[in-house]
C-alpha positions as CSV (number, residue, x, y, z in Angstrom):
1,M,0.0,0.0,0.0
2,R,1.3,3.5,-0.9
3,V,0.1,6.1,1.6
4,V,0.7,9.8,1.4
5,I,0.8,11.6,4.7
6,A,0.2,15.3,5.1
7,G,2.3,16.8,7.9
8,G,4.9,14.2,7.3
9,H,7.4,15.5,9.9
10,G,4.8,15.7,12.7
11,K,5.0,13.4,15.7
12,I,2.1,11.1,14.8
13,A,3.1,11.2,11.1
14,Q,6.6,10.0,11.8
15,L,5.4,7.2,14.0
16,L,2.9,6.2,11.3
17,E,5.7,6.3,8.6
18,R,7.8,4.0,10.7
19,E,4.9,1.6,11.2
20,L,4.0,1.5,7.5
21,A,7.6,1.0,6.5
22,G,7.9,-1.8,9.0
23,R,5.0,-3.6,7.3
24,G,6.5,-3.2,3.9
25,D,4.1,-0.4,2.8
26,T,5.3,2.7,1.1
27,A,5.0,5.9,3.2
28,V,5.3,9.3,1.5
29,G,5.6,12.2,3.8
30,L,4.6,15.7,2.6
31,I,6.9,18.3,4.3
32,R,7.3,22.0,3.9
33,N,10.9,22.2,5.2
34,P,13.5,20.5,3.1
35,D,15.6,20.1,6.2
36,H,13.1,17.5,7.5
37,A,13.8,15.1,4.6
38,A,16.7,13.3,6.4
39,P,14.6,12.2,9.4
40,L,12.0,10.7,7.1
41,H,14.6,8.8,5.1
42,A,15.8,7.4,8.4
43,L,12.3,6.1,9.1
44,G,12.1,4.4,5.7
45,A,9.7,7.0,4.3
46,Q,9.9,9.0,1.1
47,P,9.9,12.8,1.8
48,V,8.3,15.1,-0.7
49,V,8.6,18.9,-0.2
50,C,5.1,20.4,-0.6
51,D,3.8,23.4,1.5
52,L,0.1,22.8,1.7
53,E,-0.5,26.3,2.9
54,H,0.6,27.6,-0.5
55,A,0.4,24.8,-3.0
56,A,-2.2,24.6,-5.7
57,V,-4.4,21.6,-6.3
58,D,-2.5,20.5,-9.4
59,E,0.8,20.3,-7.5
60,V,-0.7,18.3,-4.7
61,T,-2.4,16.0,-7.2
62,T,0.9,15.2,-8.8
63,H,2.2,13.9,-5.4
64,L,-0.8,11.7,-4.9
65,T,-0.7,10.0,-8.3
66,G,-0.4,6.2,-7.7
67,A,-1.3,6.4,-4.0
68,D,-3.8,4.0,-2.4
69,A,-4.6,6.3,0.5
70,V,-3.9,9.7,2.1
71,V,-3.7,10.6,5.8
72,F,-4.1,14.2,7.0
73,A,-1.9,14.4,10.1
74,A,-0.8,18.0,9.7
75,G,-1.3,20.7,12.2
76,A,-0.2,24.3,12.7
77,G,1.5,23.2,16.0
78,P,2.1,24.9,19.3
79,G,2.9,28.5,19.2
80,S,0.9,29.2,16.0
81,G,-2.0,31.7,16.1
82,A,-5.6,31.4,15.3
83,A,-5.1,32.3,11.6
84,R,-2.8,29.3,11.0
85,K,-5.2,27.0,12.7
86,D,-7.5,27.8,9.8
87,T,-4.9,27.7,7.0
88,V,-3.4,24.4,8.1
89,D,-6.0,22.4,10.2
90,R,-8.9,23.3,7.9
91,A,-7.7,24.7,4.5
92,A,-4.9,22.2,4.0
93,A,-7.2,19.3,4.8
94,V,-9.6,20.6,2.2
95,L,-6.8,21.0,-0.3
96,L,-5.7,17.4,0.3
97,A,-9.3,16.2,-0.3
98,D,-9.6,18.2,-3.5
99,A,-6.3,16.7,-4.7
100,A,-7.3,13.2,-3.7
101,Q,-10.5,13.4,-5.7
102,T,-8.6,14.8,-8.7
103,A,-6.0,12.0,-8.5
104,G,-8.6,9.3,-8.0
105,V,-7.4,8.4,-4.5
106,R,-10.6,7.4,-2.6
107,R,-9.3,6.4,0.9
108,Y,-8.8,9.4,3.2
109,L,-8.1,9.3,6.9
110,L,-8.4,12.6,8.8
111,V,-6.7,13.0,12.2
112,S,-9.1,15.3,14.1
113,S,-9.6,15.9,17.8
114,M,-12.0,15.0,20.6
115,G,-14.1,18.0,21.6
116,V,-14.8,19.3,18.2
117,E,-18.6,18.6,18.5
118,D,-19.0,20.9,21.5
119,P,-18.9,24.7,21.0
120,P,-16.0,26.2,22.9
121,A,-17.1,27.3,26.4
122,P,-17.1,31.0,27.3
123,G,-13.6,32.0,28.3
124,T,-11.9,29.3,26.2
125,D,-8.5,30.3,24.9
126,E,-9.0,32.0,21.5
127,V,-6.3,29.8,19.7
128,W,-7.7,26.6,21.1
129,A,-11.2,27.6,20.1
130,A,-9.9,28.4,16.6
131,Y,-8.2,24.9,16.5
132,L,-11.5,23.1,17.4
133,R,-13.5,25.1,14.8
134,A,-10.9,24.4,12.1
135,K,-10.9,20.7,12.8
136,R,-14.7,20.6,12.8
137,A,-14.8,22.5,9.5
138,A,-12.3,20.0,8.0
139,E,-14.5,17.1,9.2
140,D,-17.7,18.7,7.8
141,D,-16.0,19.2,4.4
142,L,-14.6,15.7,4.2
143,T,-17.7,13.8,5.4
144,G,-19.7,15.6,2.7
145,R,-17.5,14.3,-0.1
146,D,-17.7,11.1,-2.2
147,L,-14.6,9.6,-0.7
148,D,-13.9,6.5,1.4
149,W,-13.2,8.6,4.5
150,T,-12.6,7.8,8.1
151,V,-12.3,10.5,10.8
152,L,-10.2,9.7,13.9
153,R,-10.6,11.9,17.0
154,P,-7.8,11.1,19.5
155,G,-8.1,12.3,23.1
156,M,-5.2,14.0,24.9
157,L,-2.0,12.9,23.2
158,T,1.0,11.7,25.2
159,D,4.5,10.5,24.4
160,D,4.3,7.6,26.8
161,A,5.1,4.1,25.8
162,P,2.3,2.5,23.8
163,T,0.0,0.1,25.6
164,G,-1.6,-1.5,22.5
165,R,-5.0,-1.3,24.3
166,I,-7.6,1.3,23.4
167,R,-11.2,2.4,23.4
168,L,-12.4,3.2,19.9
169,D,-16.0,4.3,19.5
170,R,-18.2,6.8,17.9
171,R,-18.4,8.6,21.3
172,A,-15.9,7.9,24.0
173,P,-15.3,9.5,27.4
174,R,-12.5,12.1,27.6
175,G,-9.1,10.5,28.2
176,A,-5.5,10.2,27.0
177,V,-3.9,8.1,24.3
178,T,-0.3,7.6,23.3
179,R,0.8,8.9,19.9
180,T,2.3,5.5,19.0
181,D,-1.1,3.9,19.7
182,V,-2.7,6.5,17.5
183,A,-0.3,5.7,14.7
184,R,-1.0,2.0,15.0
185,V,-4.7,2.6,15.0
186,L,-4.3,4.6,11.7
187,V,-2.5,1.6,10.2
188,A,-5.3,-0.7,11.3
189,L,-7.9,1.7,9.8
190,L,-6.1,1.9,6.5
191,H,-6.2,-1.9,6.2
192,H,-9.8,-2.3,7.3
193,P,-12.4,-0.9,4.8
194,G,-15.2,-1.7,7.2
195,T,-14.4,1.5,9.0
196,I,-15.1,3.7,6.0
197,G,-17.8,6.3,6.7
198,A,-17.1,6.2,10.5
199,T,-16.1,9.1,12.8
200,L,-14.3,7.5,15.7
201,E,-13.0,8.8,19.1
202,L,-9.9,7.2,20.5
203,V,-8.6,7.0,24.0
204,G,-6.6,4.4,26.0
205,G,-8.7,1.4,27.0
206,E,-8.8,-2.3,27.5
207,L,-9.2,-3.8,24.0
208,P,-6.2,-4.7,21.8
209,I,-6.1,-2.5,18.7
210,A,-7.1,-5.3,16.3
211,D,-10.1,-6.2,18.4
212,A,-11.2,-2.6,18.8
213,V,-11.1,-2.0,15.1
214,A,-12.9,-5.3,14.4
215,A,-15.6,-4.2,16.8
216,V,-16.1,-1.0,14.8
217,E,-16.3,-3.0,11.6
218,A,-19.0,-5.2,13.0
219,T,-21.3,-2.2,13.4
220,D,-23.0,0.0,10.8
221,P,-21.0,3.2,10.5
222,T,-24.1,5.1,9.4
223,T,-25.8,4.6,12.7
């Protein structure tokens, strides 16, 4: 499987690239900084310089040609303002979807966030509120498209050692999950078409990843 990952130098993306390469899949990481190419090579991934904040659809489409799936794992990152939450977390996700449709790549996984369904409470930090609005707008755009999409909403992300045990459901209680476990769930979702059309929340839990994904597949994602 050839998988193109937006935000290829991000923490989750690099873990995903390592996981894919370890399975014998081809991971292509879209990066905006050429200096980030070497770390991706070290993971066994193919780096491609493409700034999704400034690229045109035709350019991104070229990078998706021959791909089996795309994963949007990009984010404006800490220290960025509200404006970049929109240009990266929303607009870049929309651009990737436009390019996927143009290139004929149907499978699209979007890494979103828990909490996007609830309006930011009064007094919420402006940048955090902008992030949640951008992620929800990206979800709304993707789920309205004729693509084989899956939306994954992780809880609070940690860099702890993976447990391999999760809770994956359409609604889950707030909680934390390791970034490595998120990456492994993304790999499982890519290889399980029964999760197409599902918006899933992810936190640490009791079920092994394979069992949690199989449980989602056994239910109707439209319900």
